[in-house]
C-alpha positions as CSV (number, residue, x, y, z in Angstrom):
1,M,35.8,69.5,126.3
2,F,38.3,72.1,127.8
3,L,37.4,74.7,130.4
4,L,38.8,78.2,130.9
5,G,41.6,78.4,133.4
6,E,42.2,74.6,133.2
7,Y,45.8,73.3,132.9
8,I,46.6,71.2,129.9
9,S,49.6,69.6,128.2
10,I,50.6,69.8,124.5
11,L,51.4,66.5,122.7
12,N,55.1,66.0,122.0
13,E,56.1,69.0,124.2
14,T,57.0,69.4,127.9
15,G,55.4,72.0,130.2
16,K,52.1,73.0,131.6
17,Y,49.7,75.4,129.9
18,R,46.7,77.3,131.1
19,V,43.7,77.7,128.8
20,L,42.9,81.4,128.2
21,S,40.2,81.2,125.5
22,I,38.5,78.5,123.6
23,Q,37.8,79.0,119.8
24,S,36.2,76.6,117.4
25,S,39.4,75.2,115.9
26,F,42.1,76.3,118.4
27,L,42.9,77.1,122.0
28,L,44.7,80.2,123.3
29,V,47.0,79.0,126.1
30,E,49.6,80.6,128.3
31,D,52.8,78.7,129.2
32,E,54.6,78.7,132.6
33,H,56.6,81.8,131.6
34,G,53.6,83.9,130.6
35,F,53.8,83.6,126.8
36,E,50.6,83.1,124.9
37,R,50.2,80.6,122.1
38,K,47.5,79.2,119.8
39,I,47.2,75.4,119.5
40,V,44.9,73.0,117.7
41,H,42.4,71.2,119.9
42,G,43.8,67.8,118.8
43,N,47.2,68.6,120.2
44,A,45.9,69.5,123.7
45,V,45.5,66.9,126.5
46,K,43.9,67.4,129.8
47,I,46.2,67.0,132.8
48,A,44.5,64.5,135.2
49,S,45.7,63.9,138.7
50,F,44.9,60.7,140.4
51,N,45.4,59.3,143.8
52,T,47.5,56.2,144.0
53,G,46.5,55.4,147.5
54,E,48.8,54.0,150.1
55,I,51.6,51.7,149.0
56,Q,52.3,48.7,151.1
57,V,55.7,47.0,151.0
58,K,55.6,43.3,151.6
59,D,58.5,41.4,153.1
60,A,59.4,39.8,149.8
61,D,59.3,43.2,148.1
62,S,61.4,44.9,150.7
63,I,63.9,47.3,149.3
64,K,67.5,46.2,149.1
65,I,70.0,49.0,149.4
66,R,72.8,48.6,147.0
67,S,76.1,50.3,147.3
68,N,78.3,51.1,144.4
69,K,81.2,51.5,146.7
70,K,83.7,48.7,146.7
71,K,84.4,47.0,150.0
72,V,87.1,48.8,151.9
73,E,90.1,46.7,151.5
74,C,91.7,45.8,154.8
75,I,95.5,45.7,154.2
76,P,97.5,44.2,156.9
77,E,100.3,46.5,158.1
78,I,103.4,46.3,160.3
79,D,105.3,49.2,161.9
80,L,109.0,48.4,162.1
81,H,109.9,51.5,164.1
82,L,111.8,50.3,167.2
83,E,109.4,52.3,169.4
84,S,106.6,49.9,168.3
85,F,108.4,46.8,169.7
86,E,107.3,46.2,173.3
87,L,110.3,44.1,174.3
88,I,113.0,46.4,173.0
89,N,116.0,46.6,175.2
90,D,118.0,49.9,175.3
91,S,121.2,47.9,175.8
92,N,120.8,46.1,172.5
93,S,123.3,47.1,169.9
94,A,122.1,48.8,166.7
95,H,122.9,45.7,164.7
96,K,120.9,43.5,167.1
97,N,117.9,45.9,166.8
98,F,118.3,45.9,163.0
99,L,118.2,42.1,163.0
100,L,115.1,42.2,165.2
101,Q,113.4,44.5,162.6
102,I,114.3,42.3,159.7
103,N,113.3,39.0,161.4
104,T,110.0,40.6,162.4
105,F,109.4,41.7,158.8
106,K,110.1,38.1,157.5
107,R,107.7,36.6,160.0
108,F,105.0,39.1,159.0
109,I,105.4,38.3,155.3
110,N,105.4,34.5,155.9
111,N,102.3,34.7,158.1
112,N,100.4,36.7,155.4
113,L,101.7,34.4,152.7
114,K,100.1,31.5,154.6
115,K,96.8,33.5,154.8
116,K,97.1,34.2,151.0
117,V,97.1,37.9,151.5
118,S,97.9,39.7,148.2
119,R,99.1,43.1,149.6
120,V,100.7,44.2,152.9
121,L,101.9,47.6,154.1
122,V,105.3,47.9,155.8
123,I,106.1,51.0,157.7
124,H,109.9,51.2,157.8
125,G,110.4,54.9,158.5
126,V,112.3,57.5,156.5
127,G,115.6,57.5,158.3
128,N,118.7,56.9,156.1
129,G,117.0,54.1,154.3
130,K,119.0,51.1,155.6
131,L,115.9,49.2,156.7
132,K,114.0,49.9,153.4
133,S,117.0,48.9,151.3
134,E,117.5,45.7,153.3
135,I,113.8,44.8,152.9
136,K,114.1,45.5,149.2
137,S,117.1,43.2,148.9
138,C,115.3,40.5,150.8
139,L,112.5,40.6,148.1
140,Q,114.7,41.3,145.1
141,G,115.1,38.4,142.7
142,R,112.4,36.3,144.5
143,P,109.4,35.5,142.3
144,G,106.0,36.7,143.5
145,Y,107.1,39.8,145.4
146,E,106.9,43.4,144.3
147,M,107.7,46.4,146.5
148,N,106.3,49.9,145.8
149,D,106.3,53.1,147.8
150,A,103.0,53.7,149.6
151,N,100.8,56.6,148.5
152,F,102.7,59.8,149.6
153,S,99.5,61.6,150.7
154,Q,98.5,58.9,153.1
155,R,101.7,57.4,154.5
156,G,104.5,59.7,153.5
157,V,107.7,58.2,152.1
158,G,108.4,56.0,155.1
159,A,106.1,53.1,154.1
160,S,105.9,50.6,151.2
161,Y,103.3,48.3,149.8
162,I,104.4,44.8,149.1
163,D,102.3,42.9,146.5
164,I,102.4,39.2,146.9
165,K,101.5,36.8,144.1
166,T,100.6,33.9,146.4
167,S,100.8,31.4,143.6
168,K,104.4,32.2,142.9
169,A,105.8,33.5,146.2
170,E,107.8,31.4,148.6
171,P,108.4,32.0,152.3
172,L,111.3,34.3,153.2
């Protein structure tokens, strides 16, 4: 039944064992680490290898690659730094530039509200906080808008996320 030097397995155990000697009621085997052990014939099983042949994949059985990663969320953003405006005029007063930034912000929010976007990123800059506080006061008390600082590690403190509940929010 078993041959000397043949590799076997033992029932209910893991590992591979080599037959060292065959007795009438037991086998003397050596495990992968070189330790010898006696086992009853009935607990030993021959290790058989078999060739599965070539596996052919049919079109219907083609493998679909699944990704556990969520889709990267594309959050619309606007940079309200004056340098980002192309038509900025150096002769404009600070107040006129400030109004340009606020009106641009409002148009941006209203456009995204029409598109039913639920989150936008507004880059207002660090500065002395006038623009940020004006944006906050535009949104304060209006249902459907919530303003939070953007993640410090990604955007610094000069940006804010605005969450829009499109079912409640009204245009600015």
